[in-house]
C-alpha positions as CSV (number, residue, x, y, z in Angstrom):
1,X,47.4,26.3,47.5
2,X,47.7,28.0,44.1
3,X,48.6,24.7,42.6
4,X,45.4,23.1,44.0
5,X,43.3,26.0,42.8
6,X,44.8,25.7,39.3
7,X,44.0,21.9,39.3
8,X,40.4,22.6,40.4
9,X,40.0,25.2,37.7
10,X,41.4,22.8,35.1
11,X,39.0,20.1,36.2
12,X,36.1,22.6,36.1
13,X,37.1,23.5,32.5
14,X,37.1,19.8,31.5
15,X,33.7,19.2,33.2
16,X,32.2,22.2,31.4
17,X,33.6,21.0,28.0
18,X,32.2,17.5,28.7
19,X,28.8,19.0,29.5
20,X,28.8,21.1,26.4
21,X,29.8,18.1,24.2
22,X,26.9,16.0,25.8
23,X,24.4,18.8,25.1
24,X,25.6,19.1,21.5
25,X,25.4,15.4,20.9
26,X,21.9,15.3,22.5
27,X,20.8,18.1,20.3
28,X,22.0,16.4,17.1
29,X,20.3,13.1,18.2
30,X,17.0,15.1,18.9
31,X,17.2,16.8,15.5
32,X,17.7,13.5,13.7
33,X,14.9,11.8,15.6
34,X,12.5,14.7,14.8
35,X,13.3,14.6,11.1
36,X,12.9,10.8,10.9
37,X,9.7,10.9,13.0
38,X,8.3,13.7,10.8
39,X,9.1,11.7,7.7
40,X,7.8,8.4,9.2
41,X,4.4,9.9,10.2
42,X,3.6,11.4,6.9
43,X,1.0,9.5,4.8
44,X,0.9,9.6,1.1
45,X,-2.5,9.5,-0.4
46,X,-2.8,8.3,-4.0
47,X,-6.0,8.7,-6.0
48,X,-6.3,7.3,-9.5
49,X,-2.6,6.9,-9.8
50,X,-1.9,10.6,-8.7
51,X,0.1,11.3,-5.6
52,X,-2.1,13.9,-4.1
53,X,0.7,15.5,-2.1
54,X,2.9,16.3,-5.1
55,X,0.3,15.9,-7.9
56,X,2.7,13.8,-9.8
57,X,1.5,10.8,-11.8
58,X,1.8,7.4,-10.3
59,X,1.3,4.2,-12.3
60,X,-1.6,5.7,-14.3
61,X,-2.7,9.2,-15.1
62,X,-4.9,10.7,-12.4
63,X,-6.8,13.8,-11.7
64,X,-6.6,16.4,-8.9
65,X,-7.8,14.6,-5.8
66,X,-10.3,16.5,-3.7
67,X,-12.1,14.5,-1.1
68,X,-11.6,12.0,1.6
69,X,-9.1,9.2,1.6
70,X,-11.7,6.4,1.6
71,X,-13.0,7.3,-1.9
72,X,-12.9,4.9,-4.8
73,X,-9.5,4.4,-6.3
74,X,-7.6,5.7,-3.3
75,X,-4.6,4.1,-1.7
76,X,-2.9,5.3,1.4
77,X,0.8,4.7,2.1
78,X,1.0,4.7,5.8
79,X,4.1,6.5,7.1
80,X,4.9,4.3,10.1
81,X,5.2,0.9,8.4
82,X,5.0,2.0,4.7
83,X,2.3,-0.5,3.9
84,X,-0.1,0.8,1.3
85,X,-3.8,0.0,1.6
86,X,-5.3,-0.5,-1.9
87,X,-9.0,0.1,-2.5
88,X,-11.1,-0.3,-5.6
89,X,-14.4,-1.9,-6.8
90,X,-15.2,-4.9,-8.8
91,X,-18.7,-4.7,-10.4
92,X,-20.5,-7.8,-11.5
93,X,-21.7,-6.9,-15.0
94,X,-24.6,-9.4,-15.0
95,X,-25.9,-9.0,-11.5
96,X,-24.9,-5.4,-10.9
97,X,-23.3,-6.3,-7.5
98,X,-20.5,-4.1,-6.4
99,X,-17.6,-5.6,-4.4
100,X,-15.6,-3.2,-2.3
101,X,-12.0,-4.5,-2.5
102,X,-9.5,-3.4,0.2
103,X,-6.2,-5.1,0.8
104,X,-2.6,-4.5,1.6
105,X,-0.9,-7.5,0.1
106,X,-3.3,-9.7,-1.8
107,X,-6.9,-10.9,-2.3
108,X,-8.0,-14.2,-3.7
109,X,-11.1,-14.7,-5.8
110,X,-13.0,-18.0,-6.2
111,X,-15.8,-20.2,-4.8
112,X,-13.9,-21.0,-1.6
113,X,-14.5,-19.1,1.6
114,X,-10.8,-18.4,2.2
115,X,-7.3,-19.7,1.3
116,X,-4.3,-20.0,3.6
117,X,-1.7,-17.3,2.9
118,X,-4.2,-14.9,1.3
119,X,-5.1,-11.8,3.2
120,X,-8.7,-11.6,2.0
121,X,-10.9,-13.7,-0.2
122,X,-13.8,-12.7,-2.4
123,X,-16.2,-15.6,-2.6
124,X,-18.4,-15.7,-5.7
125,X,-21.3,-18.2,-5.4
126,X,-23.6,-19.6,-8.2
127,X,-20.9,-19.9,-10.9
128,X,-19.8,-23.5,-11.1
129,X,-17.2,-22.6,-13.8
130,X,-15.2,-20.7,-11.1
131,X,-12.5,-22.7,-9.3
132,X,-12.3,-22.8,-5.5
133,X,-9.2,-20.5,-5.7
134,X,-9.5,-19.1,-9.2
135,X,-7.2,-16.1,-9.3
136,X,-5.3,-13.7,-7.1
137,X,-5.0,-9.9,-7.2
138,X,-1.9,-8.5,-5.5
139,X,0.2,-5.3,-5.3
140,X,3.8,-5.0,-6.5
141,X,5.8,-1.8,-7.1
142,X,2.7,0.4,-6.7
143,X,0.7,-1.5,-9.3
144,X,-2.1,-3.9,-9.0
145,X,-1.8,-7.3,-10.7
146,X,-4.0,-10.2,-11.4
147,X,-2.8,-13.7,-12.0
148,X,-4.5,-17.0,-12.6
149,X,-3.8,-19.6,-9.9
150,X,-4.1,-22.7,-12.1
151,X,-7.9,-22.6,-12.5
152,X,-9.6,-25.1,-14.9
153,X,-11.4,-22.4,-16.9
154,X,-8.7,-19.7,-16.8
155,X,-8.8,-16.0,-16.1
156,X,-9.3,-13.4,-18.8
157,X,-8.8,-9.6,-18.8
158,X,-10.4,-7.8,-21.7
159,X,-11.0,-11.1,-23.4
160,X,-7.3,-12.1,-23.3
161,X,-6.3,-15.1,-21.3
162,X,-4.1,-14.2,-18.3
163,X,-1.0,-16.5,-18.7
164,X,1.3,-14.4,-16.5
165,X,0.7,-11.5,-14.0
166,X,-1.3,-8.8,-15.7
167,X,-1.5,-5.1,-14.5
168,X,-5.1,-4.1,-13.9
169,X,-6.3,-0.7,-15.2
170,X,-9.5,1.2,-14.6
171,X,-12.4,-0.2,-16.6
172,X,-10.7,-3.6,-17.3
173,X,-13.1,-6.5,-17.6
174,X,-12.1,-9.6,-15.7
175,X,-13.8,-12.8,-16.7
176,X,-13.6,-15.9,-14.4
177,X,-16.0,-18.7,-15.3
178,X,-19.1,-17.0,-16.6
179,X,-18.7,-14.0,-14.3
180,X,-17.6,-10.7,-15.7
181,X,-16.2,-8.1,-13.3
182,X,-15.4,-4.5,-14.2
183,X,-12.5,-2.9,-12.4
184,X,-13.2,0.6,-11.1
185,X,-10.4,2.6,-9.5
């Protein structure tokens, strides 16, 4: 009888140790999940090249950001999928038209209505010197680039022909055909 009680007591100790180990492992998994989820759900708001959370400079100098995230020159790095949404304006210097540019990967510019593989397309009518798919603006390493896509009349930034991808800055003037567009972040 004593032997059976000792065996039962020994089994109970083992069961208690297993339950404790399971609780500890579950606690560790929960802590890791909470830390990752907290990190993944945090958004980074960048305004004028300034990370508004840390106030550290990004690709350009910026200023203290006070406002809402849909203001001009703002990009949001979404925590879940880490895909930044870029937003800025292109202002037609002749017509005064303002184009609100928002994209995650790229945007094409030309006379066409859209181009396969391009997330968005800015169609500019009434300038026959602009090619159907004249140039492309895209994001890479937290910077916004423009590149000519083989257009007949080329793409220019600040009166210099774009022969390779060119980083866009605030107040740059893009010329495609006879159209001049000012970049406003």
